[in-house]
C-alpha positions in Angstrom: 0.0 0.0 0.0 2.9 2.3 0.7 3.6 2.2 -3.2 0.5 4.3 -3.7 2.3 7.1 -2.1 5.8 6.5 -2.5 7.6 5.0 -5.7 11.4 5.2 -4.8 12.7 2.1 -3.7 15.1 3.8 -1.3 12.2 5.7 0.6 10.2 2.5 0.9 13.0 0.7 2.1 13.6 3.3 5.1 9.8 3.4 5.7 9.5 -0.3 6.2 13.0 -1.0 8.3 11.9 1.2 10.9 10.0 0.5 14.0 6.7 1.6 12.4 7.3 -0.3 9.3 5.3 -3.4 9.9 2.3 -0.9 10.3 2.7 1.5 7.9 1.1 -0.3 4.8 -2.2 -0.8 7.2 -1.9 2.9 8.2 -1.6 4.0 4.5 -4.7 1.6 3.6 -6.6 3.4 6.4 -5.8 6.9 5.2 -6.8 6.0 1.7 -10.0 4.5 3.1 -10.9 7.8 5.0 -10.5 10.1 2.0 -7.1 11.5 2.8 -5.4 13.1 -0.1 -2.0 11.7 -1.3 0.0 15.0 -0.1 -1.6 14.6 3.3 -1.2 10.9 3.5 2.4 11.2 2.6 3.1 14.0 5.4 1.2 11.6 7.7 3.2 8.6 6.7 6.5 10.4 7.0 5.2 11.5 10.5 4.5 7.9 11.4 8.0 6.6 10.5 9.7 9.5 12.1 7.8 9.0 15.5 8.7 5.2 15.4 12.5 6.1 15.0 12.1 8.6 17.9 10.4 6.4 20.3 12.8 3.4 19.4 15.8 5.8 20.4 14.0 6.8 23.7 13.6 2.8 24.4 9.9 2.9 24.2 7.7 0.9 21.8 5.0 1.9 19.4 2.5 1.4 22.1 4.2 3.8 24.4 3.9 6.7 22.0 4.5 10.1 23.9 3.0 13.1 22.0 4.4 15.3 24.4 7.8 14.0 24.2 7.6 13.9 20.4 6.7 17.5 20.1 9.7 18.4 22.3 11.9 16.4 20.1 10.5 18.2 16.8 11.5 21.6 18.4 15.2 20.8 17.9 14.8 17.7 15.2 17.7 17.3 13.0 16.8 13.8 12.0 18.3 13.4 8.5 15.2 11.7 6.9 12.7 13.9 8.6 12.0 15.5 5.0 10.6 18.5 6.4 8.5 16.8 8.9 9.8 19.1 11.5 7.2 20.8 13.8 4.0 21.8 12.3 0.3 20.6 12.7 0.7 17.9 9.9 3.4 16.1 11.7 1.9 16.3 15.2 -1.6 15.2 13.8 0.1 12.2 11.7 1.8 11.2 15.0 -1.5 11.2 16.7 -3.0 9.3 14.0 -0.4 6.7 13.9 -0.6 6.3 17.6 -4.5 5.4 17.2 -3.7 3.1 14.3 -0.8 1.4 16.0 -3.3 0.6 19.1 -5.7 -0.9 16.8 -3.1 -2.8 14.5 -1.0 -4.1 17.6 -4.0 -4.9 19.5 -3.0 -2.7 22.5 
């Protein structure tokens, strides 16, 4: 499902290799089913991948997503693959949507 929004093999590999990777296809499908446009879905998927990496660096799992900690991270984010997914409403909302989706997909 990620191929609907990303075509570069390198980006697909990056997204799928991170902590959020196993859940991003399902998240992409949910975004499409809910009528999100491609540009918004891409931003939310990037935010979901980003938060997975940040939570892993903090020793937390996807079911332990702390949006306040992620918001704090975004204030000084220098993650090389964030692709402009720094502090803005799309990043936080995408992370919130991913947290909800993770809870459903993981069964937490």
